[in-house]
LOLUMFI-224280 format. One line per field, with one value per atom (N, C-alpha, C, O): residue in one letter; atom name; x, y, z. Coordinates in pm, whole numbers, padded with zeros to 5 digits. Layout:
code c(a|...);
site c(CA|...);
east c(X|...);
north c(Y|...);
up c(Z|...);
END
This chain:
code c(n|n|n|n|v|v|v|v|a|a|a|a|e|e|e|e|a|a|a|a|n|n|n|n|r|r|r|r|d|d|d|d|i|i|i|i|l|l|l|l|f|f|f|f|v|v|v|v|g|g|g|g|t|t|t|t|k|k|k|k|k|k|k|k|q|q|q|q|a|a|a|a|q|q|q|q|d|d|d|d|i|i|i|i|v|v|v|v|r|r|r|r|e|e|e|e|a|a|a|a|a|a|a|a|g|g|g|g|r|r|r|r|c|c|c|c|d|d|d|d|c|c|c|c|s|s|s|s|y|y|y|y|v|v|v|v|n|n|n|n|q|q|q|q|r|r|r|r|w|w|w|w|l|l|l|l|g|g|g|g|g|g|g|g|l|l|l|l|l|l|l|l|t|t|t|t|n|n|n|n|f|f|f|f|p|p|p|p|v|v|v|v|v|v|v|v|r|r|r|r|a|a|a|a|s|s|s|s|v|v|v|v|e|e|e|e|k|k|k|k|l|l|l|l|i|i|i|i|e|e|e|e|l|l|l|l|d|d|d|d|e|e|e|e|m|m|m|m|r|r|r|r|e|e|e|e|d|d|d|d|g|g|g|g|r|r|r|r|w|w|w|w|d|d|d|d|l|l|l|l|l|l|l|l|s|s|s|s|k|k|k|k|k|k|k|k|e|e|e|e|q|q|q|q|s|s|s|s|r|r|r|r|m|m|m|m|e|e|e|e|k|k|k|k|h|h|h|h|y|y|y|y|k|k|k|k|k|k|k|k|l|l|l|l|a|a|a|a|k|k|k|k|n|n|n|n|l|l|l|l|g|g|g|g|g|g|g|g|i|i|i|i|r|r|r|r|k|k|k|k|m|m|m|m|t|t|t|t|q|q|q|q|l|l|l|l|p|p|p|p|g|g|g|g|a|a|a|a|i|i|i|i|f|f|f|f|v|v|v|v|i|i|i|i|d|d|d|d|s|s|s|s|a|a|a|a|k|k|k|k|e|e|e|e|g|g|g|g|i|i|i|i|a|a|a|a|i|i|i|i|f|f|f|f|e|e|e|e|a|a|a|a|r|r|r|r|k|k|k|k|l|l|l|l|s|s|s|s|i|i|i|i|p|p|p|p|v|v|v|v|i|i|i|i|a|a|a|a|v|v|v|v|v|v|v|v|d|d|d|d|t|t|t|t|n|n|n|n|g|g|g|g|d|d|d|d|p|p|p|p|e|e|e|e|d|d|d|d|a|a|a|a|d|d|d|d|y|y|y|y|p|p|p|p|i|i|i|i|p|p|p|p|g|g|g|g|n|n|n|n|d|d|d|d|d|d|d|d|a|a|a|a|v|v|v|v|r|r|r|r|a|a|a|a|i|i|i|i|e|e|e|e|l|l|l|l|f|f|f|f|t|t|t|t|s|s|s|s|k|k|k|k|v|v|v|v|a|a|a|a|e|e|e|e|a|a|a|a|v|v|v|v|t|t|t|t|e|e|e|e|g|g|g|g|r|r|r|r|r|r|r|r|s|s|s|s|r|r|r|r|v|v|v|v|d|d|d|d|k|k|k|k|e|e|e|e|l|l|l|l|e|e|e|e|t|t|t|t|a|a|a|a|k|k|k|k|r|r|r|r|t|t|t|t|e|e|e|e|a|a|a|a|s|s|s|s|e|e|e|e|a|a|a|a|a|a|a|a|g|g|g|g|a|a|a|a|e|e|e|e|p|p|p|p|e|e|e|e|e|e|e|e|a|a|a|a);
site c(N|CA|C|O|N|CA|C|O|N|CA|C|O|N|CA|C|O|N|CA|C|O|N|CA|C|O|N|CA|C|O|N|CA|C|O|N|CA|C|O|N|CA|C|O|N|CA|C|O|N|CA|C|O|N|CA|C|O|N|CA|C|O|N|CA|C|O|N|CA|C|O|N|CA|C|O|N|CA|C|O|N|CA|C|O|N|CA|C|O|N|CA|C|O|N|CA|C|O|N|CA|C|O|N|CA|C|O|N|CA|C|O|N|CA|C|O|N|CA|C|O|N|CA|C|O|N|CA|C|O|N|CA|C|O|N|CA|C|O|N|CA|C|O|N|CA|C|O|N|CA|C|O|N|CA|C|O|N|CA|C|O|N|CA|C|O|N|CA|C|O|N|CA|C|O|N|CA|C|O|N|CA|C|O|N|CA|C|O|N|CA|C|O|N|CA|C|O|N|CA|C|O|N|CA|C|O|N|CA|C|O|N|CA|C|O|N|CA|C|O|N|CA|C|O|N|CA|C|O|N|CA|C|O|N|CA|C|O|N|CA|C|O|N|CA|C|O|N|CA|C|O|N|CA|C|O|N|CA|C|O|N|CA|C|O|N|CA|C|O|N|CA|C|O|N|CA|C|O|N|CA|C|O|N|CA|C|O|N|CA|C|O|N|CA|C|O|N|CA|C|O|N|CA|C|O|N|CA|C|O|N|CA|C|O|N|CA|C|O|N|CA|C|O|N|CA|C|O|N|CA|C|O|N|CA|C|O|N|CA|C|O|N|CA|C|O|N|CA|C|O|N|CA|C|O|N|CA|C|O|N|CA|C|O|N|CA|C|O|N|CA|C|O|N|CA|C|O|N|CA|C|O|N|CA|C|O|N|CA|C|O|N|CA|C|O|N|CA|C|O|N|CA|C|O|N|CA|C|O|N|CA|C|O|N|CA|C|O|N|CA|C|O|N|CA|C|O|N|CA|C|O|N|CA|C|O|N|CA|C|O|N|CA|C|O|N|CA|C|O|N|CA|C|O|N|CA|C|O|N|CA|C|O|N|CA|C|O|N|CA|C|O|N|CA|C|O|N|CA|C|O|N|CA|C|O|N|CA|C|O|N|CA|C|O|N|CA|C|O|N|CA|C|O|N|CA|C|O|N|CA|C|O|N|CA|C|O|N|CA|C|O|N|CA|C|O|N|CA|C|O|N|CA|C|O|N|CA|C|O|N|CA|C|O|N|CA|C|O|N|CA|C|O|N|CA|C|O|N|CA|C|O|N|CA|C|O|N|CA|C|O|N|CA|C|O|N|CA|C|O|N|CA|C|O|N|CA|C|O|N|CA|C|O|N|CA|C|O|N|CA|C|O|N|CA|C|O|N|CA|C|O|N|CA|C|O|N|CA|C|O|N|CA|C|O|N|CA|C|O|N|CA|C|O|N|CA|C|O|N|CA|C|O|N|CA|C|O|N|CA|C|O|N|CA|C|O|N|CA|C|O|N|CA|C|O|N|CA|C|O|N|CA|C|O|N|CA|C|O|N|CA|C|O|N|CA|C|O|N|CA|C|O|N|CA|C|O|N|CA|C|O|N|CA|C|O|N|CA|C|O|N|CA|C|O|N|CA|C|O|N|CA|C|O|N|CA|C|O|N|CA|C|O|N|CA|C|O|N|CA|C|O|N|CA|C|O|N|CA|C|O|N|CA|C|O|N|CA|C|O|N|CA|C|O|N|CA|C|O|N|CA|C|O|N|CA|C|O|N|CA|C|O|N|CA|C|O|N|CA|C|O|N|CA|C|O|N|CA|C|O|N|CA|C|O|N|CA|C|O|N|CA|C|O|N|CA|C|O|N|CA|C|O|N|CA|C|O|N|CA|C|O|N|CA|C|O|N|CA|C|O|N|CA|C|O|N|CA|C|O|N|CA|C|O|N|CA|C|O|N|CA|C|O|N|CA|C|O|N|CA|C|O);
east c(-00543|-00463|-00324|-00209|-00364|-00265|-00154|-00035|-00193|-00108|-00031|00080|-00078|-00035|00093|00179|00063|00168|00290|00379|00282|00381|00358|00450|00264|00240|00161|00075|00202|00141|-00016|-00067|-00069|-00219|-00210|-00163|-00266|-00270|-00410|-00512|-00409|-00538|-00559|-00465|-00677|-00677|-00845|-00953|-00825|-00945|-00874|-00789|-00918|-00910|-01017|-00996|-01125|-01249|-01217|-01133|-01268|-01234|-01258|-01187|-01332|-01404|-01337|-01374|-01240|-01177|-01019|-00935|-00992|-00856|-00789|-00722|-00827|-00752|-00775|-00681|-00918|-00918|-00848|-00799|-00838|-00750|-00604|-00553|-00548|-00404|-00395|-00296|-00489|-00480|-00472|-00372|-00572|-00589|-00480|-00436|-00432|-00315|-00180|-00100|-00189|-00066|-00065|00038|-00203|-00231|-00160|-00097|-00175|-00135|-00013|00050|00041|00180|00169|00246|00056|00037|00067|00087|00077|00089|-00079|-00177|-00074|-00200|-00157|-00047|-00288|-00304|-00434|-00550|-00391|-00525|-00540|-00624|-00440|-00462|-00512|-00632|-00444|-00497|-00428|-00305|-00491|-00427|-00366|-00425|-00240|-00158|-00139|-00092|-00185|-00216|-00067|00032|-00064|00038|00104|00196|00060|00118|00140|00253|00043|00084|00144|00258|00084|00118|00274|00348|00302|00419|00500|00553|00506|00541|00716|00754|00790|00948|00971|01088|00876|00893|00862|00946|00751|00666|00795|00832|00848|00929|01058|01113|01107|01197|01203|01297|01086|01016|01018|01080|00969|00961|01130|01169|01202|01348|01423|01530|01353|01386|01336|01403|01227|01152|01235|01253|01281|01378|01506|01546|01560|01673|01661|01763|01576|01539|01527|01591|01436|01458|01582|01620|01648|01795|01871|01957|01849|01910|01906|01996|01741|01728|01766|01790|01772|01828|01985|02021|02065|02202|02277|02398|02205|02270|02295|02340|02257|02326|02201|02226|02097|02020|02050|02028|02106|02151|02260|02270|02343|02472|02409|02488|02286|02214|02189|02166|02194|02178|02021|01942|01978|01827|01746|01629|01789|01706|01675|01561|01813|01827|01711|01616|01731|01653|01494|01412|01471|01298|01270|01184|01330|01295|01280|01179|01387|01382|01248|01189|01211|01127|01010|00949|00963|00850|00841|00735|00940|00958|00903|00821|00975|00984|00827|00783|00755|00623|00534|00471|00525|00474|00501|00411|00614|00624|00597|00569|00614|00558|00400|00350|00310|00185|00160|00104|00190|00143|00209|00143|00333|00397|00400|00403|00399|00407|00381|00465|00256|00195|00235|00207|00302|00386|00507|00568|00571|00728|00794|00907|00701|00743|00732|00790|00647|00595|00732|00761|00788|00908|00865|00936|00739|00687|00543|00477|00489|00332|00276|00311|00185|00094|00021|-00016|-00001|-00090|-00202|-00263|-00262|-00427|-00440|-00364|-00542|-00570|-00746|-00838|-00744|-00850|-00921|-00872|-01017|-01050|-01187|-01274|-01206|-01328|-01424|-01518|-01407|-01501|-01491|-01419|-01565|-01532|-01555|-01495|-01653|-01705|-01577|-01536|-01525|-01448|-01296|-01217|-01257|-01110|-01109|-01042|-01193|-01185|-01062|-01031|-00988|-00842|-00759|-00684|-00776|-00700|-00746|-00666|-00871|-00932|-00895|-00891|-00864|-00840|-00724|-00709|-00608|-00468|-00459|-00409|-00518|-00504|-00560|-00491|-00674|-00721|-00640|-00639|-00576|-00467|-00365|-00300|-00323|-00196|-00229|-00142|-00357|-00409|-00411|-00400|-00423|-00408|-00534|-00600|-00597|-00717|-00756|-00683|-00892|-00944|-01056|-01149|-01040|-01129|-01200|-01123|-01319|-01402|-01508|-01584|-01544|-01667|-01740|-01695|-01852|-01930|-02079|-02169|-02081|-02218|-02315|-02275|-02440|-02548|-02505|-02558|-02377|-02364|-02232|-02160|-02179|-02072|-02111|-02222|-02026|-02052|-01976|-01854|-02044|-01981|-01902|-01827|-01908|-01845|-01705|-01625|-01657|-01546|-01468|-01356|-01495|-01428|-01413|-01508|-01304|-01301|-01361|-01418|-01357|-01441|-01524|-01474|-01631|-01717|-01777|-01834|-01758|-01823|-01945|-01917|-02100|-02162|-02186|-02185|-02203|-02198|-02190|-02151|-02241|-02222|-02078|-02012|-02029|-01899|-01893|-01788|-01986|-01987|-01980|-01918|-02021|-02035|-01925|-01853|-01904|-01754|-01759|-01658|-01874|-01834|-01853|-01814|-01903|-01898|-01756|-01685|-01718|-01547|-01476|-01410|-01504|-01396|-01420|-01323|-01557|-01594|-01495|-01409|-01533|-01474|-01324|-01268|-01251|-01116|-01058|-00963|-01115|-01064|-01064|-00971|-01165|-01209|-01081|-01020|-01064|-00971|-00844|-00774|-00791|-00654|-00676|-00580|-00764|-00774|-00725|-00644|-00775|-00768|-00611|-00539|-00577|-00407|-00327|-00226|-00364|-00295|-00315|-00237|-00399|-00426|-00369|-00339|-00350|-00295|-00158|-00105|-00097|00053|00079|00184|-00017|00024|00036|00115|-00064|-00098|00066|00115|00130|00221|00336|00396|00354|00459|00441|00542|00319|00274|00335|00427|00299|00335|00496|00554|00560|00700|00785|00891|00730|00772|00740|00822|00638|00615|00708|00760|00721|00806|00963|01041|01001|01131|01124|01210|01037|01046|01032|01087|00957|00959|01115|01172|01172|01302|01395|01472|01407|01480|01475|01583|01356|01307|01380|01466|01358|01388|01565|01633|01606|01754|01788|01851|01754|01782|01767|01843|01666|01647|01728|01770|01770|01861|01987|02056|02020|02175|02196|02298|02097|02102|02163|02236|02110|02173|02310|02385|02344|02519|02595|02707|02555|02642|02646|02753|02524|02554|02634|02667);
north c(-01292|-01332|-01224|-01261|-01112|-01000|-01035|-01048|-01046|-01060|-01152|-01133|-01299|-01392|-01416|-01504|-01312|-01298|-01185|-01144|-01151|-01068|-00915|-00835|-00886|-00732|-00666|-00722|-00527|-00445|-00414|-00415|-00393|-00315|-00194|-00181|-00097|00064|00070|00048|00102|00137|00300|00380|00331|00469|00521|00491|00591|00652|00782|00780|00886|01022|01104|01199|01044|01106|01116|01038|01192|01203|01105|01119|00999|00910|00789|00685|00788|00649|00671|00588|00793|00795|00691|00600|00726|00636|00476|00399|00444|00271|00236|00123|00331|00313|00275|00172|00348|00346|00225|00153|00195|00080|-00037|-00109|-00055|-00183|-00199|-00312|-00104|-00124|-00188|-00276|-00106|-00126|-00283|-00330|-00363|-00492|-00578|-00680|-00530|-00638|-00595|-00671|-00473|-00451|-00404|-00433|-00329|-00244|-00111|-00058|-00028|00110|00157|00083|00315|00350|00508|00562|00559|00710|00753|00721|00828|00855|01005|01046|01099|01247|01293|01322|01304|01347|01311|01315|01263|01197|01295|01390|01272|01381|01334|01225|01438|01402|01355|01427|01268|01175|01056|00983|01052|00947|00823|00775|00759|00623|00701|00675|00772|00814|00894|00899|00940|01009|00965|01052|00822|00743|00783|00812|00777|00810|00948|00982|01043|01194|01152|01157|01121|01097|00991|01008|00898|00809|00873|00838|00988|01088|01151|01155|01193|01273|01175|01208|01056|00947|00918|00906|00914|00896|00997|00974|01132|01247|01225|01253|01178|01133|01029|01015|00961|00819|00896|00887|00957|01046|01128|01130|01198|01311|01221|01249|01108|00987|00969|01009|00917|00890|00950|00899|01122|01229|01239|01250|01229|01236|01110|01113|00983|00885|00867|00820|00914|00915|01025|01016|01138|01263|01389|01500|01345|01451|01584|01692|01566|01667|01754|01874|01700|01785|01904|02009|01855|01907|02051|02144|02066|02169|02278|02249|02431|02517|02535|02459|02630|02594|02653|02616|02727|02787|02688|02656|02621|02497|02395|02357|02363|02253|02292|02215|02410|02439|02420|02334|02489|02464|02335|02299|02239|02095|02023|01932|02070|02010|02022|01920|02159|02201|02108|02052|02095|01997|01839|01767|01820|01682|01651|01557|01718|01709|01691|01587|01813|01790|01654|01576|01634|01502|01344|01241|01358|01258|01265|01157|01365|01370|01310|01201|01363|01314|01187|01116|01139|01039|00920|00802|00961|00861|00716|00626|00707|00579|00505|00386|00568|00497|00481|00454|00495|00468|00352|00346|00256|00114|00071|-00028|00154|00114|00155|00272|00060|00056|00073|00128|00027|00000|00017|00017|00033|00043|-00080|-00198|-00023|-00141|-00252|-00215|-00366|-00466|-00433|-00479|-00346|-00326|-00201|-00184|-00130|-00017|-00068|-00124|-00035|-00061|00086|00148|00137|00275|00272|00190|00349|00351|00436|00376|00565|00646|00663|00754|00573|00583|00726|00777|00784|00937|01030|01117|01015|01134|01102|01196|00972|00934|00910|00819|01003|00980|00970|00882|01085|01102|00959|00909|00895|00801|00669|00584|00668|00552|00591|00497|00708|00730|00716|00699|00722|00690|00557|00511|00485|00344|00265|00177|00301|00273|00303|00222|00403|00450|00380|00368|00315|00243|00085|00000|00059|-00096|-00156|-00275|-00079|-00153|-00145|-00044|-00293|-00308|-00225|-00179|-00215|-00115|-00179|-00228|-00174|-00258|-00128|-00043|-00104|00012|00003|-00085|00061|00060|00177|00290|00132|00224|00247|00164|00367|00403|00443|00436|00484|00540|00638|00643|00734|00867|00807|00896|00660|00633|00558|00506|00547|00496|00356|00357|00234|00074|00056|-00042|00137|00108|00171|00126|00246|00308|00222|00236|00111|-00001|-00149|-00190|-00215|-00344|-00430|-00527|-00409|-00501|-00395|-00360|-00360|-00263|-00347|-00455|-00283|-00338|-00244|-00141|-00277|-00188|-00175|-00273|-00063|-00042|00127|00215|00141|00275|00296|00227|00428|00474|00584|00648|00615|00725|00648|00711|00558|00483|00428|00353|00462|00422|00264|00195|00215|00030|-00022|-00137|00038|-00016|00014|-00075|00114|00122|00015|-00069|00035|-00079|-00226|-00302|-00276|-00389|-00420|-00506|-00333|-00328|-00327|-00400|-00250|-00251|-00391|-00451|-00425|-00526|-00658|-00738|-00665|-00806|-00796|-00894|-00652|-00665|-00696|-00772|-00653|-00655|-00833|-00900|-00891|-01038|-01099|-01191|-01044|-01145|-01105|-01174|-00993|-00966|-01055|-01102|-01083|-01188|-01318|-01396|-01348|-01480|-01513|-01631|-01425|-01428|-01466|-01569|-01352|-01368|-01515|-01576|-01556|-01669|-01787|-01878|-01782|-01888|-01899|-02009|-01769|-01751|-01835|-01928|-01771|-01844|-02009|-02079|-02066|-02217|-02264|-02344|-02225|-02275|-02274|-02365|-02172|-02156|-02252|-02296|-02290|-02386|-02531|-02623|-02541|-02667|-02717|-02829|-02618|-02643|-02637|-02666|-02603|-02619|-02753|-02836|-02781|-02942|-03047|-03156|-03015|-03088|-03099|-03207|-02981|-02967|-03040|-03109|-03039|-03085|-03229|-03288|-03302|-03436|-03480|-03567|-03436|-03480|-03484|-03581|-03378|-03382|-03491|-03583|-03496|-03609|-03772|-03868|-03761|-03906|-03905|-04017|-03803|-03828|-03865|-03952|-03804|-03821|-03954|-04012|-04011|-04128|-04274|-04354|-04286|-04379|-04354|-04450|-04245|-04201|-04236|-04273|-04237|-04266|-04413|-04471|-04485|-04660|-04706|-04825);
up c(-00500|-00592|-00623|-00643|-00619|-00604|-00491|-00521|-00387|-00284|-00273|-00223|-00327|-00318|-00466|-00477|-00555|-00643|-00578|-00651|-00464|-00418|-00448|-00433|-00479|-00504|-00399|-00332|-00387|-00302|-00334|-00446|-00231|-00264|-00189|-00076|-00269|-00204|-00143|-00209|-00017|00058|00014|00019|-00023|-00056|00008|-00043|00110|00189|00248|00337|00189|00218|00308|00383|00279|00382|00544|00587|00618|00748|00826|00926|00834|00859|00827|00882|00740|00676|00686|00648|00741|00756|00825|00777|00998|01085|01025|01007|00998|00998|00865|00853|00758|00627|00669|00625|00743|00813|00906|00895|00996|01085|00981|00977|00900|00821|00738|00718|00690|00578|00674|00642|00802|00865|00932|00978|00930|00993|00893|00923|00772|00648|00603|00529|00639|00595|00429|00338|00424|00282|00276|00386|00161|00156|00167|00159|00189|00210|00177|00178|00148|00114|00197|00171|00299|00395|00427|00506|00350|00377|00241|00234|00140|00010|-00085|-00073|-00215|-00324|-00399|-00451|-00405|-00475|-00614|-00646|-00702|-00855|-00917|-00905|-00962|-01047|-00942|-00977|-00848|-00754|-00828|-00823|-00899|-00990|-01125|-01163|-01176|-01344|-01337|-01436|-01230|-01250|-01109|-01038|-01074|-00986|-00950|-00837|-01049|-00998|-00979|-00962|-00979|-00933|-00762|-00672|-00751|-00607|-00538|-00422|-00613|-00522|-00467|-00362|-00563|-00538|-00396|-00317|-00385|-00249|-00155|-00054|-00153|-00065|-00016|00100|-00123|-00072|00000|00056|-00002|00098|00205|00304|00219|00365|00431|00552|00340|00441|00480|00596|00406|00424|00526|00595|00564|00661|00800|00901|00789|00887|00926|01036|00855|00880|00938|01010|00912|00954|01121|01204|01133|01283|01354|01475|01276|01361|01409|01517|01310|01318|01380|01396|01420|01470|01359|01387|01235|01145|01152|01097|01209|01236|01332|01319|01441|01535|01512|01576|01396|01360|01286|01272|01245|01162|01261|01378|01211|01291|01320|01264|01403|01454|01339|01328|01263|01148|01066|01030|01023|00928|00987|00919|01100|01172|01146|01098|01184|01162|01038|01015|00927|00786|00756|00695|00799|00762|00822|00763|00936|01024|00944|00912|00898|00849|00710|00684|00635|00506|00548|00492|00659|00722|00725|00659|00791|00859|00742|00727|00641|00500|00438|00406|00426|00345|00419|00357|00564|00635|00637|00670|00610|00623|00488|00481|00402|00239|00201|00125|00242|00173|00276|00240|00401|00511|00465|00464|00428|00396|00287|00278|00197|00082|00086|-00017|00203|00232|00174|00126|00189|00148|00017|-00027|-00057|-00171|-00295|-00322|-00342|-00438|-00558|-00643|-00585|-00732|-00730|-00626|-00859|-00847|-00792|-00799|-00739|-00667|-00756|-00867|-00724|-00788|-00805|-00901|-00719|-00731|-00616|-00520|-00648|-00554|-00470|-00529|-00351|-00267|-00232|-00138|-00292|-00267|-00181|-00214|-00085|00007|-00087|-00139|-00112|-00181|-00334|-00376|-00433|-00567|-00618|-00713|-00540|-00596|-00547|-00625|-00441|-00400|-00444|-00451|-00472|-00516|-00670|-00720|-00748|-00878|-00954|-01035|-00911|-00994|-00954|-01039|-00819|-00786|-00879|-00917|-00903|-01002|-01126|-01206|-01175|-01303|-01353|-01474|-01254|-01267|-01298|-01401|-01192|-01168|-01311|-01363|-01360|-01486|-01601|-01693|-01607|-01704|-01700|-01804|-01580|-01605|-01604|-01620|-01586|-01611|-01438|-01411|-01363|-01212|-01189|-01212|-01120|-01087|-00971|-00883|-00987|-00882|-00825|-00888|-00674|-00595|-00541|-00496|-00538|-00471|-00404|-00446|-00315|-00250|-00316|-00337|-00342|-00446|-00373|-00369|-00323|-00284|-00392|-00508|-00370|-00439|-00550|-00661|-00497|-00577|-00647|-00690|-00671|-00739|-00876|-00881|-00988|-01081|-01072|-01080|-01056|-01051|-01177|-01181|-01283|-01400|-01375|-01457|-01302|-01248|-01229|-01278|-01157|-01048|-01131|-01197|-01124|-01171|-01097|-01148|-00958|-00872|-00764|-00657|-00802|-00715|-00605|-00623|-00486|-00370|-00325|-00263|-00357|-00319|-00150|-00076|-00111|00022|00056|-00021|00195|00242|00277|00354|00192|00228|00321|00328|00389|00480|00637|00722|00664|00783|00834|00768|00958|01006|01021|01003|01054|01084|00943|00927|00840|00699|00670|00623|00690|00647|00692|00631|00839|00904|00864|00863|00826|00781|00644|00633|00557|00422|00420|00339|00503|00514|00578|00529|00670|00754|00655|00650|00588|00502|00367|00321|00323|00237|00300|00233|00424|00487|00516|00478|00563|00581|00448|00450|00328|00203|00165|00094|00222|00188|00259|00208|00373|00442|00434|00487|00380|00363|00234|00213|00147|00014|00029|-00012|00105|00131|00226|00214|00308|00372|00298|00324|00179|00096|-00003|-00029|-00046|-00106|-00048|-00101|00094|00196|00189|00180|00193|00208|00084|00096|-00038|-00167|-00183|-00242|-00129|-00146|-00064|-00109|00073|00154|00081|00087|00024|-00051|-00151|-00156|-00231|-00327|-00300|-00391|-00189|-00171|-00094|-00122|-00005|00050|-00067|-00054|-00183|-00297|-00349|-00358|-00380|-00432|-00362|-00429|-00205|-00112|-00123|-00129|-00126|-00135|-00266|-00252|-00380|-00514|-00519|-00554|-00482|-00446|-00370|-00423|-00246|-00154|-00224|-00212|-00284|-00368|-00477|-00505|-00559|-00643|-00597|-00651|-00501|-00418|-00396|-00432|-00334|-00268|-00340|-00282|-00490|-00533|-00583|-00603|-00604|-00645|-00557|-00592|-00385|-00266|-00275|-00258|-00304|-00285|-00401|-00409);
END
């Protein structure tokens, strides 16, 4: 429903075995993700975080259009360090221009700060809850093993499929509405011509 409403779903999985899986699944459904570490205030202080993302995008543009090469070697080295740090921590949320419609969390115990921030902002939380987690923390708890690679792959792929399906449904509804509008306009125009 969130994807159908054209809202982004933020994938969160920072534990070692989930990092690559989360990046790939979010990439498949064109969603934002956090797979390195949760930056405190990512949601609650979003305008400041967004400014850092804008800086990352600006550095990308500098590399593409040649402005990067005009800098001195020392300045390039300093900027390269800054760029790598930003890309590592904020690369997954580069496309996120507004707060997400929901967050999907792999380990509810490890990602407590992310869940806390989402709950504070009334953002729905979908979380894989293991035996060490509290199902009350998530709006939509998914009981399961959050340590096994295959389990993480299963959960993230199903969420990615749901997002893709929701977006496809929205596009289908928009096309159907456009066809109805076009048909009613054509039917309304015919008597006037006659």
